[in-house]
N, C-alpha and C positions, 0 to 999 in steps of 0.2 A: 825586543825580544820579550815574547811574552810566552809565562807556561800554558801548555795546556790547561785549559779552564777545569777540566775532570783534576789532576793534578791539586791545581786551586783548593777545590773543595775539601778534596781528602787533607792537606797539608792545616786550611780554616779548621774543620773537623776533629784533627790533634791535639792541636791549639786550644782548643772549647773547654775539651775535657780536661787538660792541665794534666798534670805528671809530672814525671821526672824523664831529663834527657836521655840516653843511653849511659854516655858519660857518667852519670851519674846514680849510676841504678850500683847495685850488687853486680860484682860480675854474671852470678849464673841466672839473675833474673834479666839481665842486658844480652845477652846469648838465648834467652828463654823468649824475652818480648822480641828479638829481633826472627825470629823464628815461626813465630803466631804470625806478627804481621805479612813475611813473605809466602806464608802459605794462603795466609787470605789477601792478598789483594793477588797477587801472582799471576800466575795462567790459570786459566779461570776451568781447567778440566785434567786429568790426574787418569792416564793412559796407562793400559794392560803392559809391563813391562817385566820379563825375567832379571829379579836384582838379584845378583853374587856378591855374597861380601867376602871380603879374602883380609881376614885380619894382620894387624900388625906381624903376630907372632907368623905366618903364614907368609909374608912380605919379606919376612927374615930383614929388616925394619922398623921402624916408629914412627910407618905412614900405613893407611888403611886404605884401601880399596871398594867401589862400589862400580860391580858394572854392571850397567841397564841395556839391556836388549831389546829392541821390539818382538811381541808377543808372537812367536810362530818362525822366526827367524831363523834361517840355520847357516852351516856353513862358517868361516873364519867373513867379518865382515869389517867394512873399512870402521874408523873410528876417532872419537873427536876424547881427547884427552882435552877435563874439563880441570882448573882451578878456580875455585871457590872468591866471592870476597867476603869482605867483615873485618879491613882493617889487621887482619893478622890475630884479631882477636875473639870475633863471633865467626860464627855459619858454621854447617857440618851435613853431611848430607843430608841430613832429616830437612833441615830449612828449605835445601832446594832440591829436594826428592821428584815436586810435580813439574820441574822446569826441567830437569833430568829427564824426567819421561818425554818431556815435548821433547826436548834434543832425538832422543832414539828413537821415537814414532814419525815425529815430521820426516827423519833423515833416512829412516831404515838403518841406523849406526848402530853400533855400539855406544855408550860414553862412559867412558871410565875416568869418575870422580875423584879424585886424590883427596882424601881427608889428611891433612901433612897438620903439624903439631901446632899449638892457638900458642899464644902471649896473654899472659906474662906468664903462665907459666914455664913459659918455655917461648926463650926473646932469638931474638935475630943471633946466628945464624937458622934456626932451627925448621923454622918453615922454607929456606933455598936449600937447607942438605937433604928433607927427605923429597921437595920435590924432584929434587936430582937422584936419588936413590927410588923415586920412583919409577923417574923414565930409565935409569940401568934396570929397575926388575923387568919392565912393559917389555922392552928390549935383551933380555932372555924367554918370557916367558910369552909371548905377545903368538903364538899358534895355540899354546894349553890356554892362552887365557881365550879362543876365536877371534881373537884381530887380525890384521890382514895388515903387516906389518910397512908394507909397501903404500899404503893407502890413510894416512893418518894427519891430522889439524889437531894442533892445540892450541885450547880456547881461554880467557879469561876475563873477569871482570872485576874493575875496579883492583884491589891489594893483588885478587888472582890473575890480574893483566901482566901484572909485576911478576910476577911467579912462572907462568907461560912467556914470559919471553928469557925467565934464567933458564927452561926447563927447556926449548931451543939449542941454545946456542948452548948448555952442558950437549945437549943432542947432535948437534953438527959438532964439537969440538970432535968429542969421540969415535965420531964414525960409525954408531953402532946401530942408531936408527936416526932414521930423516923423518925429514915433516911437510909435510905439501904444503901446510901453510901454516900462516898465525892469526888468529879472533882476538881482537884487543878491543876492549868494550869498556867507558870510562876509568882507561887502565894509570892505575898511581907510576907514574914513572920517575918522578921526581923528588925526594923524601927530605929534602936538604930544610933548611930550617922554617917555617913560616913565613917567617918577616923578611925573608928574601924571596920566598916565593908567593909573595901576596907584589912586591914591585916584581918579579919577573912576568907572574902571568894576572891580567889583571881580571878574568873569572875569578882568582879566588878571592878577594876582595869584594866583586861584584853581585857574588851569587851564598857567599859565605857565612851569610845569616838566615837563615827562614826556607832553605828552600834544601832541606832534607838530610844534607851533610853538612853539616855547622864546623866553622874555623876550630872551638871548644874542644867538640869531638875528633877531628881532623889530628890536635894537638894531643889527645888520647890515644891516640889510636899508635901515633907515634912516639910519647913515652914507655906506654903497653911495649912498645913491641924492640923496638933499640936501647941499647944498653946504657948508651953517652949521643950527645947529639952531633958529635965529629962521627958515627957511624955513619946518618944521615947520607955523605956524599963520597961511600964504597960504591965503586960501580954497580953490585950486588941490590943496590937497591934506588941508585938515584943512576938509573941504566943511558943518558945519555955517555956517562964515562965508561961502560962498553967498548974495548979496545975493539972486539971485532965481531961490531953488528954487523961487519958485508957476510956475516955466516948465516941471517936471519934469511927466514922461505918468502912467498909472497907473504904481506902482511894488508891487513883491512885492519885500521881504526874507529872506534863509533865512537860519538860525544856526545851528550846530550846535549841542546843551547841555555839553558838553565845550569848548569853542574861548573860546582868551585872547579872542577877538577878539569874543564873544558880544553884552557886554551897548551897543558902539559900536555895532551894526547895529541890535539892540533901542530904541535910542538916538535913533535918523538919522527912523526910524519916525512917530511924535510932533512930529517937529518939521516933516515935512513934511504932515502934517496939517495943523496948524499955518499952514501954507502954502496949502493948500486942493488941494491932491493927493492922491486916492485911491490911499490907501497902509496895506499891510496885512507887519505880518512874524507872524514863527512857527522858533517856535523846535523844530527834531529832533533825537528825547529819542538818547540813545547815542550820537551823532556829536563825532566832532572836524573840526579845520582839515584843510581840503582833502576832506572825503568825500565830495564829487563825483567822485573822483580813486580809490577805492578800495571800486569796488562788484564787482571780482573777487573779496578778500575777505571782504566784508562782508555776506551777502546785505538786512541791513535799510540798510544805506549805495544799497543797486541799488533798490528800493525805493522812497526816499526820492530818488531821481534821477528813476526814473517817475514820481515824484508831480510832481515841478517842470516834467517837459518837459511832460506836461498841463496843469498853469498857462498855462506858457509859449505852449499853445496857444492858452490862453482870452484870451492877453496879443495873442494875431496879430492877434483877432477889431475 
């Protein structure tokens, strides 16, 4: 298993520059560093889009929405409901702006970016609560928002993959909104203690040092998000324990070959299949965590981005 040379060079340059890891920075600095890194290293083109911000007050909740529509688009559009990564601690619409624009432009759909509350200011279950409230709001307001409620896909990366599953389960339990599909990219599906995770998932030990998402950083995210270690075993956090996974729509899971979260993502697909879900998982060669936001550094990462967009288009049908 070999990391893409372009990504290896990126890591080498970063190590040579030195400086603190994200988990060693002040919180505001860590959020700014992730934003700068994703915008510099991510999707290489900033596509034109109509961007509408719906603040928390207008949503009647604690979350806000950013809706990206392709330039000159008209009428009700199919939509990707997008949940961002960042360990429930980092990330926002600005961090993923070129990413959201690219999805809207390439797919010809609306991208609804859910800006949920972040830890440690708002610990579990704030992000899950906001996710479910956002789904309820979209169900009630889809026509006014210019969305086609009959053509929706939930998408999430890393921690956002966890929230996307919670979103789809909430929607299908209530029945007010249904998703055509679920797209999970290096999803965080198991938040049990890292000592247990290392035993369960060899990739955590193998790639948990020096490949973009370190064990110390993973522990920092958990400590900031959860109120106690015991919460890691709740079904909202360790999705393997959800009692009604059979409610999920068609699900596609993509993991990086050199990502510590690889094996937990791969373990999720067979469990879904056992529950009658049309689910598939795929290992993308040479990739590490956050490869979707490394397309300006790695041509291979960009090709994988386009490949996932093609599969998203199929899920929309």
